C-alpha positions in Angstrom: 33.6 17.2 -1.8 31.5 18.6 -4.1 27.9 19.3 -4.2 26.8 16.3 -6.3 28.8 13.8 -3.9 27.1 15.6 -0.9 23.7 14.9 -1.9 24.4 11.3 -3.2 26.0 10.9 0.6 22.8 12.3 1.9 20.9 9.6 0.0 22.8 7.0 0.9 23.2 7.7 4.6 19.1 8.2 4.6 18.4 5.0 2.8 21.0 3.3 5.1 19.5 4.2 7.7 16.0 3.5 6.7 16.8 0.1 5.7 18.3 -0.4 9.4 15.2 0.5 10.8 13.0 -1.2 8.2 14.7 -4.4 8.9 14.5 -3.9 12.5 10.7 -3.8 12.6 9.4 -7.3 14.1 7.3 -8.9 11.1 4.6 -9.1 13.5 4.0 -5.6 13.5 4.3 -4.7 9.6 0.4 -3.9 9.5 0.3 -2.1 12.5 -0.9 1.4 12.0 -1.6 4.3 15.0 -5.4 4.5 13.6 -8.1 3.8 10.9 -6.9 7.0 8.8 -2.7 6.0 8.8 -0.7 4.1 6.6 0.3 0.6 8.3 4.3 0.3 8.6 4.6 -1.8 5.4 2.3 0.8 3.6 4.7 3.6 4.8 7.8 1.8 3.6 6.1 1.3 0.3 5.0 4.7 0.3 8.9 6.2 0.7 10.2 3.7 -2.1 7.7 4.4 -4.5 7.7 7.9 -4.1 11.4 8.1 -4.7 10.4 6.8 -8.2 7.8 9.4 -8.6 10.1 12.1 -8.0 12.6 10.8 -10.4 9.8 10.9 -13.0 9.0 14.5 -11.9 12.6 15.5 -12.0 12.8 13.8 -15.7 9.9 15.7 -17.1 10.9 18.9 -15.0 7.7 18.6 -12.9 5.2 17.5 -15.5 4.1 13.8 -14.8 1.7 13.6 -17.8 0.1 10.2 -17.6 2.3 8.6 -14.9 1.7 4.7 -14.2 3.5 3.5 -10.9 4.8 0.3 -11.3 4.0 -0.6 -7.7 0.1 -0.2 -8.5 -1.4 -3.5 -8.2 1.6 -4.9 -7.0 0.6 -7.0 -3.6 2.4 -6.7 -0.2 4.4 -9.9 -0.1 7.1 -8.8 3.0 9.7 -6.3 3.2 12.0 -7.7 1.7 10.3 -8.0 -1.5 9.4 -4.3 -1.4 12.9 -3.4 -1.0 14.0 -5.8 -3.7 11.3 -4.7 -6.1 12.7 -0.9 -5.5 16.2 -1.9 -6.4 16.4 -1.3 -10.2 14.3 2.2 -9.9 16.7 3.4 -7.2 20.0 2.5 -9.3 18.1 4.8 -12.2 17.6 7.5 -9.7 20.9 7.7 -8.2 22.7 7.2 -11.7 20.6 10.2 -12.8 22.1 12.0 -10.1 25.5 11.0 -10.9 24.8 12.1 -14.5 24.2 15.7 -13.6 26.3 18.6 -13.6 26.8 20.7 -10.6 25.6 24.1 -12.4 22.3 22.0 -13.0 21.5 22.1 -9.6 20.9 25.9 -9.7 20.1 26.0 -13.8 17.6 23.2 -14.0 13.9 24.3 -12.5 11.0 21.8 -11.5 7.9 23.6 -12.2 4.7 22.0 -10.9 1.9 23.9 -11.7 -0.6 21.5 -10.0 0.7 22.1 -6.7 2.3 25.6 -7.2 5.6 24.9 -6.8 8.5 25.9 -8.5 12.1 24.8 -7.0 15.8 24.4 -8.6 16.9 21.2 -9.0 19.4 21.1 -5.8 16.6 22.3 -3.5 14.3 19.5 -4.9 16.7 16.9 -4.4 17.3 17.6 -0.6 13.7 17.5 -0.2 13.5 14.0 -1.5 15.9 12.5 0.8 14.0 14.8 3.5 10.6 13.0 2.8 12.5 9.8 3.6 13.7 11.0 6.7 10.4 12.5 7.8 8.8 8.8 7.3 11.9 7.2 9.4 10.8 9.8 12.2 7.3 8.5 11.7 8.2 4.8 11.9 10.0 5.2 14.7 7.5 6.8 16.6 4.9 4.2 15.7 7.7 1.8 17.2 7.3 3.6 20.5 3.7 3.6 20.3 3.5 0.4 20.0 6.0 -0.3 22.7 8.7 -2.4 20.7 12.3 -1.9 20.6 13.5 0.6 18.1 16.8 -0.1 16.2 19.6 2.2 16.8 20.0 4.4 13.5 22.1 6.9 15.4 25.7 5.5 14.5 
C-alpha cells in the first residue's frame, strides 16, 4: 500500500469512528458542555467538520488563507445529521484532492503558515488533520464519561 492510500485509509477510519461516536450520542446531550468556556458536543462536531474544510483551503493555498469565508458562518444548528450532510460535499472535495496528489508531493509541497510560525510538508500536514479529528473524538468520549452516559465502542 502506498503512502497516499495509507493517508486515505487513516482519514476514512478516523471519520468512520467519529460518525459511530457522534451517532451514538443521545440527542438530549448535544448541547452539553463541561463548563462555560467549552464547546458543546454539537459545536465540537461542527468544529471538526468545519476545520477539515479550513485545512483543505490552507493546503490549496499552501498556507495562505487570504479572505477565507467559512460556509458554516451563520449556519444555524439543525441537528447532527444536518451537520454531517452539510459537510459531505466539502469532505468529498477534500478526499478527491488527496487522491489527486502524487506521492512525491507529500515531501515536495510545503505548507507555510507564517501567522502561526508553521512550516510543514504536505504529508505531515495531512496527518495532523486526521490527528485533529482524533483528539476531538477523545474529548467527546470524555464528555460522555463525565455526563455518565454510555459511550459507543469505537474500538472495533
